Gaussian input, Z-matrix of N, CA and C with variables (Angstrom, degrees):
# hf/3-21g

backbone

0 1
 N
 C     1     B1
 C     2     B2     1     A1
 N     3     B3     2     A2     1     D1
 C     4     B4     3     A3     2     D2
 C     5     B5     4     A4     3     D3
 N     6     B6     5     A5     4     D4
 C     7     B7     6     A6     5     D5
 C     8     B8     7     A7     6     D6
 N     9     B9     8     A8     7     D7
 C    10    B10     9     A9     8     D8
 C    11    B11    10    A10     9     D9
 N    12    B12    11    A11    10    D10
 C    13    B13    12    A12    11    D11
 C    14    B14    13    A13    12    D12
 N    15    B15    14    A14    13    D13
 C    16    B16    15    A15    14    D14
 C    17    B17    16    A16    15    D15
 N    18    B18    17    A17    16    D16
 C    19    B19    18    A18    17    D17
 C    20    B20    19    A19    18    D18
 N    21    B21    20    A20    19    D19
 C    22    B22    21    A21    20    D20
 C    23    B23    22    A22    21    D21
 N    24    B24    23    A23    22    D22
 C    25    B25    24    A24    23    D23
 C    26    B26    25    A25    24    D24
 N    27    B27    26    A26    25    D25
 C    28    B28    27    A27    26    D26
 C    29    B29    28    A28    27    D27
 N    30    B30    29    A29    28    D28
 C    31    B31    30    A30    29    D29
 C    32    B32    31    A31    30    D30
 N    33    B33    32    A32    31    D31
 C    34    B34    33    A33    32    D32
 C    35    B35    34    A34    33    D33
 N    36    B36    35    A35    34    D34
 C    37    B37    36    A36    35    D35
 C    38    B38    37    A37    36    D36
 N    39    B39    38    A38    37    D37
 C    40    B40    39    A39    38    D38
 C    41    B41    40    A40    39    D39
 N    42    B42    41    A41    40    D40
 C    43    B43    42    A42    41    D41
 C    44    B44    43    A43    42    D42
 N    45    B45    44    A44    43    D43
 C    46    B46    45    A45    44    D44
 C    47    B47    46    A46    45    D45
 N    48    B48    47    A47    46    D46
 C    49    B49    48    A48    47    D47
 C    50    B50    49    A49    48    D48
 N    51    B51    50    A50    49    D49
 C    52    B52    51    A51    50    D50
 C    53    B53    52    A52    51    D51
 N    54    B54    53    A53    52    D52
 C    55    B55    54    A54    53    D53
 C    56    B56    55    A55    54    D54
 N    57    B57    56    A56    55    D55
 C    58    B58    57    A57    56    D56
 C    59    B59    58    A58    57    D57
 N    60    B60    59    A59    58    D58
 C    61    B61    60    A60    59    D59
 C    62    B62    61    A61    60    D60
 N    63    B63    62    A62    61    D61
 C    64    B64    63    A63    62    D62
 C    65    B65    64    A64    63    D63
 N    66    B66    65    A65    64    D64
 C    67    B67    66    A66    65    D65
 C    68    B68    67    A67    66    D66
 N    69    B69    68    A68    67    D67
 C    70    B70    69    A69    68    D68
 C    71    B71    70    A70    69    D69
 N    72    B72    71    A71    70    D70
 C    73    B73    72    A72    71    D71
 C    74    B74    73    A73    72    D72
 N    75    B75    74    A74    73    D73
 C    76    B76    75    A75    74    D74
 C    77    B77    76    A76    75    D75
 N    78    B78    77    A77    76    D76
 C    79    B79    78    A78    77    D77
 C    80    B80    79    A79    78    D78
 N    81    B81    80    A80    79    D79
 C    82    B82    81    A81    80    D80
 C    83    B83    82    A82    81    D81
 N    84    B84    83    A83    82    D82
 C    85    B85    84    A84    83    D83
 C    86    B86    85    A85    84    D84
 N    87    B87    86    A86    85    D85
 C    88    B88    87    A87    86    D86
 C    89    B89    88    A88    87    D87
 N    90    B90    89    A89    88    D88
 C    91    B91    90    A90    89    D89
 C    92    B92    91    A91    90    D90
 N    93    B93    92    A92    91    D91
 C    94    B94    93    A93    92    D92
 C    95    B95    94    A94    93    D93
 N    96    B96    95    A95    94    D94
 C    97    B97    96    A96    95    D95
 C    98    B98    97    A97    96    D96
 N    99    B99    98    A98    97    D97
 C   100   B100    99    A99    98    D98
 C   101   B101   100   A100    99    D99
 N   102   B102   101   A101   100   D100
 C   103   B103   102   A102   101   D101
 C   104   B104   103   A103   102   D102
 N   105   B105   104   A104   103   D103
 C   106   B106   105   A105   104   D104
 C   107   B107   106   A106   105   D105
 N   108   B108   107   A107   106   D106
 C   109   B109   108   A108   107   D107
 C   110   B110   109   A109   108   D108
 N   111   B111   110   A110   109   D109
 C   112   B112   111   A111   110   D110
 C   113   B113   112   A112   111   D111
 N   114   B114   113   A113   112   D112
 C   115   B115   114   A114   113   D113
 C   116   B116   115   A115   114   D114
 N   117   B117   116   A116   115   D115
 C   118   B118   117   A117   116   D116
 C   119   B119   118   A118   117   D117
 N   120   B120   119   A119   118   D118
 C   121   B121   120   A120   119   D119
 C   122   B122   121   A121   120   D120
 N   123   B123   122   A122   121   D121
 C   124   B124   123   A123   122   D122
 C   125   B125   124   A124   123   D123
 N   126   B126   125   A125   124   D124
 C   127   B127   126   A126   125   D125
 C   128   B128   127   A127   126   D126
 N   129   B129   128   A128   127   D127
 C   130   B130   129   A129   128   D128
 C   131   B131   130   A130   129   D129
 N   132   B132   131   A131   130   D130
 C   133   B133   132   A132   131   D131
 C   134   B134   133   A133   132   D132
 N   135   B135   134   A134   133   D133
 C   136   B136   135   A135   134   D134
 C   137   B137   136   A136   135   D135
 N   138   B138   137   A137   136   D136
 C   139   B139   138   A138   137   D137
 C   140   B140   139   A139   138   D138
 N   141   B141   140   A140   139   D139
 C   142   B142   141   A141   140   D140
 C   143   B143   142   A142   141   D141
 N   144   B144   143   A143   142   D142
 C   145   B145   144   A144   143   D143
 C   146   B146   145   A145   144   D144
 N   147   B147   146   A146   145   D145
 C   148   B148   147   A147   146   D146
 C   149   B149   148   A148   147   D147
 N   150   B150   149   A149   148   D148
 C   151   B151   150   A150   149   D149
 C   152   B152   151   A151   150   D150
 N   153   B153   152   A152   151   D151
 C   154   B154   153   A153   152   D152
 C   155   B155   154   A154   153   D153
 N   156   B156   155   A155   154   D154
 C   157   B157   156   A156   155   D155
 C   158   B158   157   A157   156   D156
 N   159   B159   158   A158   157   D157
 C   160   B160   159   A159   158   D158
 C   161   B161   160   A160   159   D159
 N   162   B162   161   A161   160   D160
 C   163   B163   162   A162   161   D161
 C   164   B164   163   A163   162   D162
 N   165   B165   164   A164   163   D163
 C   166   B166   165   A165   164   D164
 C   167   B167   166   A166   165   D165
 N   168   B168   167   A167   166   D166
 C   169   B169   168   A168   167   D167
 C   170   B170   169   A169   168   D168
 N   171   B171   170   A170   169   D169
 C   172   B172   171   A171   170   D170
 C   173   B173   172   A172   171   D171
 N   174   B174   173   A173   172   D172
 C   175   B175   174   A174   173   D173
 C   176   B176   175   A175   174   D174
 N   177   B177   176   A176   175   D175
 C   178   B178   177   A177   176   D176
 C   179   B179   178   A178   177   D177
 N   180   B180   179   A179   178   D178
 C   181   B181   180   A180   179   D179
 C   182   B182   181   A181   180   D180
 N   183   B183   182   A182   181   D181
 C   184   B184   183   A183   182   D182
 C   185   B185   184   A184   183   D183
 N   186   B186   185   A185   184   D184
 C   187   B187   186   A186   185   D185
 C   188   B188   187   A187   186   D186
 N   189   B189   188   A188   187   D187
 C   190   B190   189   A189   188   D188
 C   191   B191   190   A190   189   D189
 N   192   B192   191   A191   190   D190
 C   193   B193   192   A192   191   D191
 C   194   B194   193   A193   192   D192
 N   195   B195   194   A194   193   D193
 C   196   B196   195   A195   194   D194
 C   197   B197   196   A196   195   D195
 N   198   B198   197   A197   196   D196
 C   199   B199   198   A198   197   D197
 C   200   B200   199   A199   198   D198
 N   201   B201   200   A200   199   D199
 C   202   B202   201   A201   200   D200
 C   203   B203   202   A202   201   D201
 N   204   B204   203   A203   202   D202
 C   205   B205   204   A204   203   D203
 C   206   B206   205   A205   204   D204
 N   207   B207   206   A206   205   D205
 C   208   B208   207   A207   206   D206
 C   209   B209   208   A208   207   D207
 N   210   B210   209   A209   208   D208
 C   211   B211   210   A210   209   D209
 C   212   B212   211   A211   210   D210
 N   213   B213   212   A212   211   D211
 C   214   B214   213   A213   212   D212
 C   215   B215   214   A214   213   D213
 N   216   B216   215   A215   214   D214
 C   217   B217   216   A216   215   D215
 C   218   B218   217   A217   216   D216
 N   219   B219   218   A218   217   D217
 C   220   B220   219   A219   218   D218
 C   221   B221   220   A220   219   D219
 N   222   B222   221   A221   220   D220
 C   223   B223   222   A222   221   D221
 C   224   B224   223   A223   222   D222
 N   225   B225   224   A224   223   D223
 C   226   B226   225   A225   224   D224
 C   227   B227   226   A226   225   D225
 N   228   B228   227   A227   226   D226
 C   229   B229   228   A228   227   D227
 C   230   B230   229   A229   228   D228
 N   231   B231   230   A230   229   D229
 C   232   B232   231   A231   230   D230
 C   233   B233   232   A232   231   D231
 N   234   B234   233   A233   232   D232
 C   235   B235   234   A234   233   D233
 C   236   B236   235   A235   234   D234
 N   237   B237   236   A236   235   D235
 C   238   B238   237   A237   236   D236
 C   239   B239   238   A238   237   D237
 N   240   B240   239   A239   238   D238
 C   241   B241   240   A240   239   D239
 C   242   B242   241   A241   240   D240
 N   243   B243   242   A242   241   D241
 C   244   B244   243   A243   242   D242
 C   245   B245   244   A244   243   D243
 N   246   B246   245   A245   244   D244
 C   247   B247   246   A246   245   D245
 C   248   B248   247   A247   246   D246
 N   249   B249   248   A248   247   D247
 C   250   B250   249   A249   248   D248
 C   251   B251   250   A250   249   D249
 N   252   B252   251   A251   250   D250
 C   253   B253   252   A252   251   D251
 C   254   B254   253   A253   252   D252
 N   255   B255   254   A254   253   D253
 C   256   B256   255   A255   254   D254
 C   257   B257   256   A256   255   D255
 N   258   B258   257   A257   256   D256
 C   259   B259   258   A258   257   D257
 C   260   B260   259   A259   258   D258
 N   261   B261   260   A260   259   D259
 C   262   B262   261   A261   260   D260
 C   263   B263   262   A262   261   D261
 N   264   B264   263   A263   262   D262
 C   265   B265   264   A264   263   D263
 C   266   B266   265   A265   264   D264
 N   267   B267   266   A266   265   D265
 C   268   B268   267   A267   266   D266
 C   269   B269   268   A268   267   D267
 N   270   B270   269   A269   268   D268
 C   271   B271   270   A270   269   D269
 C   272   B272   271   A271   270   D270
 N   273   B273   272   A272   271   D271
 C   274   B274   273   A273   272   D272
 C   275   B275   274   A274   273   D273
 N   276   B276   275   A275   274   D274
 C   277   B277   276   A276   275   D275
 C   278   B278   277   A277   276   D276
 N   279   B279   278   A278   277   D277
 C   280   B280   279   A279   278   D278
 C   281   B281   280   A280   279   D279
 N   282   B282   281   A281   280   D280
 C   283   B283   282   A282   281   D281
 C   284   B284   283   A283   282   D282
 N   285   B285   284   A284   283   D283
 C   286   B286   285   A285   284   D284
 C   287   B287   286   A286   285   D285
 N   288   B288   287   A287   286   D286
 C   289   B289   288   A288   287   D287
 C   290   B290   289   A289   288   D288
 N   291   B291   290   A290   289   D289
 C   292   B292   291   A291   290   D290
 C   293   B293   292   A292   291   D291
 N   294   B294   293   A293   292   D292
 C   295   B295   294   A294   293   D293
 C   296   B296   295   A295   294   D294
 N   297   B297   296   A296   295   D295
 C   298   B298   297   A297   296   D296
 C   299   B299   298   A298   297   D297
 N   300   B300   299   A299   298   D298
 C   301   B301   300   A300   299   D299
 C   302   B302   301   A301   300   D300
 N   303   B303   302   A302   301   D301
 C   304   B304   303   A303   302   D302
 C   305   B305   304   A304   303   D303
 N   306   B306   305   A305   304   D304
 C   307   B307   306   A306   305   D305
 C   308   B308   307   A307   306   D306
 N   309   B309   308   A308   307   D307
 C   310   B310   309   A309   308   D308
 C   311   B311   310   A310   309   D309
 N   312   B312   311   A311   310   D310
 C   313   B313   312   A312   311   D311
 C   314   B314   313   A313   312   D312
 N   315   B315   314   A314   313   D313
 C   316   B316   315   A315   314   D314
 C   317   B317   316   A316   315   D315
 N   318   B318   317   A317   316   D316
 C   319   B319   318   A318   317   D317
 C   320   B320   319   A319   318   D318
 N   321   B321   320   A320   319   D319
 C   322   B322   321   A321   320   D320
 C   323   B323   322   A322   321   D321
 N   324   B324   323   A323   322   D322
 C   325   B325   324   A324   323   D323
 C   326   B326   325   A325   324   D324
 N   327   B327   326   A326   325   D325
 C   328   B328   327   A327   326   D326
 C   329   B329   328   A328   327   D327

   B1=1.5104
   B2=1.5112
   B3=1.3883
   B4=1.4514
   B5=1.5544
   B6=1.2433
   B7=1.3682
   B8=1.5885
   B9=1.4522
   B10=1.4223
   B11=1.5418
   B12=1.2636
   B13=1.4546
   B14=1.4642
   B15=1.2810
   B16=1.5887
   B17=1.6179
   B18=1.2891
   B19=1.4061
   B20=1.5023
   B21=1.2816
   B22=1.4266
   B23=1.4951
   B24=1.2594
   B25=1.4312
   B26=1.5446
   B27=1.3893
   B28=1.4897
   B29=1.6155
   B30=1.2954
   B31=1.3765
   B32=1.5307
   B33=1.4134
   B34=1.4984
   B35=1.4506
   B36=1.2806
   B37=1.5557
   B38=1.5540
   B39=1.2572
   B40=1.4884
   B41=1.6035
   B42=1.3588
   B43=1.5491
   B44=1.3694
   B45=1.4219
   B46=1.4091
   B47=1.6047
   B48=1.3358
   B49=1.4265
   B50=1.5096
   B51=1.3400
   B52=1.4172
   B53=1.5503
   B54=1.3139
   B55=1.4096
   B56=1.5032
   B57=1.3361
   B58=1.4328
   B59=1.4994
   B60=1.3275
   B61=1.4678
   B62=1.5756
   B63=1.3403
   B64=1.5316
   B65=1.5190
   B66=1.2556
   B67=1.5330
   B68=1.5740
   B69=1.3374
   B70=1.5633
   B71=1.4670
   B72=1.3816
   B73=1.4599
   B74=1.5450
   B75=1.3061
   B76=1.3188
   B77=1.6408
   B78=1.2494
   B79=1.3462
   B80=1.4952
   B81=1.3790
   B82=1.3324
   B83=1.5369
   B84=1.3134
   B85=1.4667
   B86=1.5220
   B87=1.4564
   B88=1.5197
   B89=1.5414
   B90=1.3042
   B91=1.4173
   B92=1.7182
   B93=1.2765
   B94=1.3867
   B95=1.4643
   B96=1.3774
   B97=1.5055
   B98=1.5999
   B99=1.5054
   B100=1.4733
   B101=1.5627
   B102=1.2533
   B103=1.5638
   B104=1.4690
   B105=1.3811
   B106=1.5455
   B107=1.5216
   B108=1.3591
   B109=1.4725
   B110=1.5458
   B111=1.2991
   B112=1.2968
   B113=1.4826
   B114=1.4297
   B115=1.4580
   B116=1.4795
   B117=1.3862
   B118=1.4611
   B119=1.4865
   B120=1.4239
   B121=1.3209
   B122=1.5414
   B123=1.3104
   B124=1.4104
   B125=1.5516
   B126=1.4100
   B127=1.5282
   B128=1.4904
   B129=1.3409
   B130=1.4847
   B131=1.6212
   B132=1.3124
   B133=1.4320
   B134=1.4997
   B135=1.4256
   B136=1.4764
   B137=1.6088
   B138=1.2082
   B139=1.5436
   B140=1.6363
   B141=1.3781
   B142=1.4028
   B143=1.6040
   B144=1.3162
   B145=1.5310
   B146=1.4891
   B147=1.3875
   B148=1.3481
   B149=1.4800
   B150=1.4007
   B151=1.4605
   B152=1.4304
   B153=1.2755
   B154=1.4940
   B155=1.4629
   B156=1.3300
   B157=1.4524
   B158=1.5116
   B159=1.3468
   B160=1.5352
   B161=1.4612
   B162=1.2539
   B163=1.4273
   B164=1.5817
   B165=1.2983
   B166=1.4104
   B167=1.5855
   B168=1.1916
   B169=1.5256
   B170=1.5457
   B171=1.3738
   B172=1.4972
   B173=1.5042
   B174=1.4036
   B175=1.5258
   B176=1.6164
   B177=1.3301
   B178=1.4426
   B179=1.6913
   B180=1.1872
   B181=1.4875
   B182=1.5922
   B183=1.3108
   B184=1.4644
   B185=1.5495
   B186=1.4393
   B187=1.3733
   B188=1.4946
   B189=1.2839
   B190=1.4351
   B191=1.4821
   B192=1.3804
   B193=1.5197
   B194=1.5925
   B195=1.2870
   B196=1.5476
   B197=1.5961
   B198=1.3323
   B199=1.4680
   B200=1.3505
   B201=1.3245
   B202=1.3919
   B203=1.5338
   B204=1.3935
   B205=1.3678
   B206=1.5383
   B207=1.3092
   B208=1.4847
   B209=1.4862
   B210=1.4066
   B211=1.3945
   B212=1.5569
   B213=1.3177
   B214=1.5011
   B215=1.5675
   B216=1.3968
   B217=1.4149
   B218=1.5687
   B219=1.4182
   B220=1.5112
   B221=1.4221
   B222=1.3197
   B223=1.3374
   B224=1.5826
   B225=1.3540
   B226=1.4123
   B227=1.5523
   B228=1.4879
   B229=1.3545
   B230=1.4888
   B231=1.3289
   B232=1.4271
   B233=1.5635
   B234=1.1730
   B235=1.3871
   B236=1.4924
   B237=1.2889
   B238=1.4895
   B239=1.6344
   B240=1.4366
   B241=1.3889
   B242=1.5135
   B243=1.4126
   B244=1.3886
   B245=1.5846
   B246=1.2760
   B247=1.4527
   B248=1.5632
   B249=1.2774
   B250=1.4360
   B251=1.6211
   B252=1.3056
   B253=1.3696
   B254=1.5879
   B255=1.2966
   B256=1.4659
   B257=1.4512
   B258=1.2607
   B259=1.3920
   B260=1.4795
   B261=1.3233
   B262=1.5693
   B263=1.4530
   B264=1.2765
   B265=1.5503
   B266=1.5300
   B267=1.3107
   B268=1.4013
   B269=1.5347
   B270=1.2727
   B271=1.5013
   B272=1.5397
   B273=1.3216
   B274=1.4206
   B275=1.5034
   B276=1.2640
   B277=1.4515
   B278=1.5307
   B279=1.2834
   B280=1.4832
   B281=1.5143
   B282=1.3659
   B283=1.5186
   B284=1.5171
   B285=1.2093
   B286=1.4690
   B287=1.4957
   B288=1.3123
   B289=1.4968
   B290=1.4540
   B291=1.3664
   B292=1.5090
   B293=1.6076
   B294=1.2410
   B295=1.5596
   B296=1.4727
   B297=1.2937
   B298=1.4983
   B299=1.4832
   B300=1.2902
   B301=1.4804
   B302=1.4829
   B303=1.3424
   B304=1.4113
   B305=1.4920
   B306=1.2464
   B307=1.5073
   B308=1.4656
   B309=1.3939
   B310=1.4080
   B311=1.4733
   B312=1.4234
   B313=1.4339
   B314=1.4615
   B315=1.3898
   B316=1.3483
   B317=1.5595
   B318=1.2032
   B319=1.4749
   B320=1.6393
   B321=1.3173
   B322=1.4922
   B323=1.5094
   B324=1.3252
   B325=1.3800
   B326=1.5779
   B327=1.4370
   B328=1.3902
   B329=1.4772
   A1=101.21
   A2=115.53
   A3=122.59
   A4=118.52
   A5=120.13
   A6=124.79
   A7=112.57
   A8=108.09
   A9=119.96
   A10=109.02
   A11=113.42
   A12=122.82
   A13=109.83
   A14=116.04
   A15=120.92
   A16=106.21
   A17=119.93
   A18=119.74
   A19=107.37
   A20=121.38
   A21=123.82
   A22=115.10
   A23=118.11
   A24=129.28
   A25=107.35
   A26=110.21
   A27=120.03
   A28=104.35
   A29=122.22
   A30=123.06
   A31=105.21
   A32=120.46
   A33=117.65
   A34=108.78
   A35=115.96
   A36=120.56
   A37=106.35
   A38=112.92
   A39=119.64
   A40=107.87
   A41=107.00
   A42=111.47
   A43=112.77
   A44=118.86
   A45=121.84
   A46=109.98
   A47=116.67
   A48=120.44
   A49=108.10
   A50=116.55
   A51=121.64
   A52=118.44
   A53=108.43
   A54=118.51
   A55=117.38
   A56=112.98
   A57=123.57
   A58=110.38
   A59=120.43
   A60=124.14
   A61=112.49
   A62=109.68
   A63=112.39
   A64=109.34
   A65=119.35
   A66=118.76
   A67=111.46
   A68=111.90
   A69=117.29
   A70=109.41
   A71=118.52
   A72=119.95
   A73=104.95
   A74=118.52
   A75=122.51
   A76=109.88
   A77=118.02
   A78=126.84
   A79=111.24
   A80=121.11
   A81=125.37
   A82=114.06
   A83=113.71
   A84=120.47
   A85=112.87
   A86=109.30
   A87=111.27
   A88=112.67
   A89=116.07
   A90=116.71
   A91=109.26
   A92=112.71
   A93=116.04
   A94=115.34
   A95=115.56
   A96=124.28
   A97=113.82
   A98=103.90
   A99=107.09
   A100=108.98
   A101=116.85
   A102=120.06
   A103=105.52
   A104=119.68
   A105=122.45
   A106=113.59
   A107=111.17
   A108=114.58
   A109=115.47
   A110=119.26
   A111=125.26
   A112=114.15
   A113=113.90
   A114=121.77
   A115=107.97
   A116=114.26
   A117=120.38
   A118=107.07
   A119=119.99
   A120=123.05
   A121=108.59
   A122=117.20
   A123=121.65
   A124=111.90
   A125=112.27
   A126=120.10
   A127=105.48
   A128=119.26
   A129=118.87
   A130=111.39
   A131=113.09
   A132=113.56
   A133=118.81
   A134=109.93
   A135=123.18
   A136=105.11
   A137=119.10
   A138=121.59
   A139=105.38
   A140=116.17
   A141=116.99
   A142=107.95
   A143=116.97
   A144=121.73
   A145=105.76
   A146=118.21
   A147=120.32
   A148=115.54
   A149=115.13
   A150=115.37
   A151=112.06
   A152=120.44
   A153=127.15
   A154=107.83
   A155=120.22
   A156=122.21
   A157=113.72
   A158=113.92
   A159=117.46
   A160=109.73
   A161=119.90
   A162=121.13
   A163=109.02
   A164=118.65
   A165=119.78
   A166=113.19
   A167=115.65
   A168=121.48
   A169=110.56
   A170=110.98
   A171=114.48
   A172=119.43
   A173=112.71
   A174=121.18
   A175=105.84
   A176=114.87
   A177=119.96
   A178=102.55
   A179=119.27
   A180=121.80
   A181=107.25
   A182=116.03
   A183=118.72
   A184=113.43
   A185=118.07
   A186=115.56
   A187=112.77
   A188=121.37
   A189=120.28
   A190=113.77
   A191=115.53
   A192=121.26
   A193=111.71
   A194=109.38
   A195=114.74
   A196=111.95
   A197=119.70
   A198=122.87
   A199=112.22
   A200=118.74
   A201=130.56
   A202=115.24
   A203=117.78
   A204=117.82
   A205=114.69
   A206=114.34
   A207=117.19
   A208=116.29
   A209=117.37
   A210=120.03
   A211=113.12
   A212=112.10
   A213=118.02
   A214=112.95
   A215=109.15
   A216=122.61
   A217=107.97
   A218=114.09
   A219=115.17
   A220=108.74
   A221=127.01
   A222=130.75
   A223=105.57
   A224=114.92
   A225=120.31
   A226=113.42
   A227=114.85
   A228=118.30
   A229=110.99
   A230=120.20
   A231=119.01
   A232=108.59
   A233=125.33
   A234=128.61
   A235=113.35
   A236=118.88
   A237=119.58
   A238=103.06
   A239=110.84
   A240=117.23
   A241=102.33
   A242=113.12
   A243=121.71
   A244=113.41
   A245=122.06
   A246=122.59
   A247=107.56
   A248=113.10
   A249=123.71
   A250=106.70
   A251=118.08
   A252=124.62
   A253=113.64
   A254=118.27
   A255=113.82
   A256=108.54
   A257=115.61
   A258=118.65
   A259=116.57
   A260=118.65
   A261=117.34
   A262=112.86
   A263=115.74
   A264=119.39
   A265=105.45
   A266=112.69
   A267=114.84
   A268=111.78
   A269=113.35
   A270=119.92
   A271=107.83
   A272=111.71
   A273=117.73
   A274=109.85
   A275=119.89
   A276=126.93
   A277=107.39
   A278=117.47
   A279=123.64
   A280=107.40
   A281=115.01
   A282=111.22
   A283=115.46
   A284=114.48
   A285=122.01
   A286=110.26
   A287=113.80
   A288=116.77
   A289=106.63
   A290=113.91
   A291=119.63
   A292=108.58
   A293=118.13
   A294=124.70
   A295=110.98
   A296=114.90
   A297=117.35
   A298=112.61
   A299=115.68
   A300=121.66
   A301=114.92
   A302=113.69
   A303=121.74
   A304=109.06
   A305=126.02
   A306=128.75
   A307=109.21
   A308=121.98
   A309=119.78
   A310=109.84
   A311=117.49
   A312=120.73
   A313=110.39
   A314=120.30
   A315=119.42
   A316=112.39
   A317=120.85
   A318=125.98
   A319=110.09
   A320=111.32
   A321=114.68
   A322=111.31
   A323=120.57
   A324=121.72
   A325=115.51
   A326=117.13
   A327=118.64
   A328=110.93
   D1=132.44
   D2=174.76
   D3=-61.37
   D4=151.55
   D5=177.87
   D6=-58.46
   D7=-53.33
   D8=175.55
   D9=-139.67
   D10=145.29
   D11=176.06
   D12=-84.36
   D13=153.37
   D14=178.87
   D15=-57.74
   D16=-41.62
   D17=-173.56
   D18=-64.33
   D19=-38.63
   D20=173.89
   D21=-59.20
   D22=-41.48
   D23=-176.68
   D24=-62.02
   D25=-54.52
   D26=-173.44
   D27=-60.88
   D28=-37.13
   D29=-164.57
   D30=-83.87
   D31=-11.28
   D32=-178.74
   D33=-80.87
   D34=157.20
   D35=175.21
   D36=-72.65
   D37=167.98
   D38=-176.45
   D39=-63.48
   D40=-45.37
   D41=178.71
   D42=-53.65
   D43=-50.71
   D44=-173.09
   D45=-65.11
   D46=-30.84
   D47=178.62
   D48=-64.46
   D49=-45.76
   D50=175.35
   D51=-53.95
   D52=-47.43
   D53=169.58
   D54=-51.30
   D55=-57.55
   D56=179.13
   D57=-60.53
   D58=-35.55
   D59=177.91
   D60=-64.69
   D61=-39.14
   D62=178.56
   D63=-74.65
   D64=-35.75
   D65=176.53
   D66=-60.64
   D67=-44.94
   D68=-178.47
   D69=-63.76
   D70=-38.95
   D71=-174.20
   D72=-67.41
   D73=-39.98
   D74=-172.96
   D75=-71.66
   D76=-33.62
   D77=175.40
   D78=-70.96
   D79=-41.11
   D80=175.42
   D81=-60.66
   D82=-44.21
   D83=178.12
   D84=-61.09
   D85=-42.80
   D86=174.91
   D87=-59.43
   D88=-43.50
   D89=-173.72
   D90=-70.32
   D91=-37.23
   D92=173.93
   D93=-57.78
   D94=-41.66
   D95=175.98
   D96=-55.72
   D97=-42.91
   D98=-175.02
   D99=-72.18
   D100=-34.38
   D101=178.65
   D102=-61.43
   D103=-55.41
   D104=179.18
   D105=-48.84
   D106=-46.03
   D107=-179.01
   D108=-67.74
   D109=-12.00
   D110=173.03
   D111=96.45
   D112=9.87
   D113=-177.34
   D114=-72.66
   D115=159.75
   D116=176.93
   D117=-84.01
   D118=128.85
   D119=177.30
   D120=-97.35
   D121=135.12
   D122=-169.43
   D123=-69.48
   D124=-30.47
   D125=-176.52
   D126=-139.50
   D127=93.76
   D128=-178.13
   D129=-62.24
   D130=-27.48
   D131=-175.62
   D132=-75.38
   D133=-8.15
   D134=-177.98
   D135=-61.73
   D136=-40.45
   D137=-173.92
   D138=-63.52
   D139=-43.60
   D140=-178.33
   D141=-63.11
   D142=-42.03
   D143=-175.97
   D144=-61.21
   D145=-51.64
   D146=-178.62
   D147=-55.71
   D148=-43.85
   D149=-177.02
   D150=-72.93
   D151=-24.57
   D152=174.88
   D153=-70.98
   D154=-46.35
   D155=179.69
   D156=-62.69
   D157=-38.51
   D158=173.54
   D159=-61.73
   D160=-43.97
   D161=-176.97
   D162=-64.79
   D163=-39.43
   D164=179.31
   D165=-66.42
   D166=-38.35
   D167=174.72
   D168=-61.00
   D169=-54.14
   D170=174.25
   D171=-54.42
   D172=-35.26
   D173=179.40
   D174=-66.17
   D175=-51.01
   D176=-172.58
   D177=-63.44
   D178=-46.67
   D179=-176.16
   D180=-58.49
   D181=-48.10
   D182=-177.95
   D183=-66.95
   D184=-37.22
   D185=174.19
   D186=-66.30
   D187=-35.80
   D188=176.26
   D189=-67.18
   D190=-38.92
   D191=174.85
   D192=-55.43
   D193=-51.05
   D194=-175.42
   D195=-85.10
   D196=-10.24
   D197=175.11
   D198=74.50
   D199=31.36
   D200=173.77
   D201=-104.13
   D202=161.49
   D203=171.66
   D204=74.85
   D205=163.65
   D206=-176.60
   D207=-80.37
   D208=-1.12
   D209=173.00
   D210=-90.03
   D211=-18.80
   D212=175.31
   D213=-66.14
   D214=-45.26
   D215=-175.20
   D216=-57.26
   D217=-45.93
   D218=-177.98
   D219=-64.65
   D220=-35.56
   D221=-168.18
   D222=-73.21
   D223=-40.07
   D224=-179.48
   D225=-63.86
   D226=-38.98
   D227=179.91
   D228=-65.31
   D229=-34.04
   D230=-173.53
   D231=-74.81
   D232=-25.46
   D233=178.32
   D234=-70.11
   D235=135.07
   D236=-179.33
   D237=-71.22
   D238=148.93
   D239=-175.26
   D240=-93.64
   D241=135.08
   D242=178.46
   D243=-88.29
   D244=152.24
   D245=175.99
   D246=-64.84
   D247=139.21
   D248=-177.97
   D249=-68.21
   D250=124.45
   D251=177.71
   D252=-87.97
   D253=142.53
   D254=179.93
   D255=-70.79
   D256=140.13
   D257=173.49
   D258=-70.96
   D259=137.88
   D260=-178.45
   D261=-83.75
   D262=138.20
   D263=-178.53
   D264=-80.42
   D265=129.38
   D266=176.86
   D267=-90.81
   D268=146.93
   D269=-177.27
   D270=-66.63
   D271=141.76
   D272=-173.94
   D273=-79.25
   D274=131.80
   D275=-172.30
   D276=-97.15
   D277=140.06
   D278=177.69
   D279=-58.14
   D280=149.17
   D281=174.73
   D282=-67.80
   D283=144.73
   D284=-177.76
   D285=-96.21
   D286=128.58
   D287=178.61
   D288=-89.52
   D289=151.16
   D290=175.17
   D291=-61.40
   D292=149.27
   D293=179.26
   D294=-53.13
   D295=-42.69
   D296=-176.99
   D297=-61.88
   D298=-41.34
   D299=177.82
   D300=-62.03
   D301=-46.47
   D302=179.43
   D303=-62.06
   D304=-41.70
   D305=175.25
   D306=-63.81
   D307=-36.64
   D308=-175.84
   D309=-74.26
   D310=-32.23
   D311=179.02
   D312=-70.58
   D313=-36.04
   D314=-178.67
   D315=-75.79
   D316=-26.47
   D317=175.13
   D318=-70.61
   D319=-37.85
   D320=175.93
   D321=-70.05
   D322=-38.12
   D323=-179.18
   D324=-67.60
   D325=-20.85
   D326=179.94
   D327=-81.91

């Protein structure tokens, strides 16, 4: 049985996902330490399940961050929409001449 299902991960807030991720990483390092020390692990498949859950949490976070996938759409719907701000007009900049042309014009002027 998985530690967490994808549905549970998607429904969590970003902060809760980060907390769960930290907890899982601590537990994974504890289990790995026990294995390296030669201790008997009660459930050897637990390591695989933890690694898999960590990967799923990171995947959901990245999908939301990049705005891709079906998980990102759910997260956007939950956020309140802000009023659209008017874009500021940028001052027009004079055209830049390539460096070689500037140097050529300066040598002609001398």
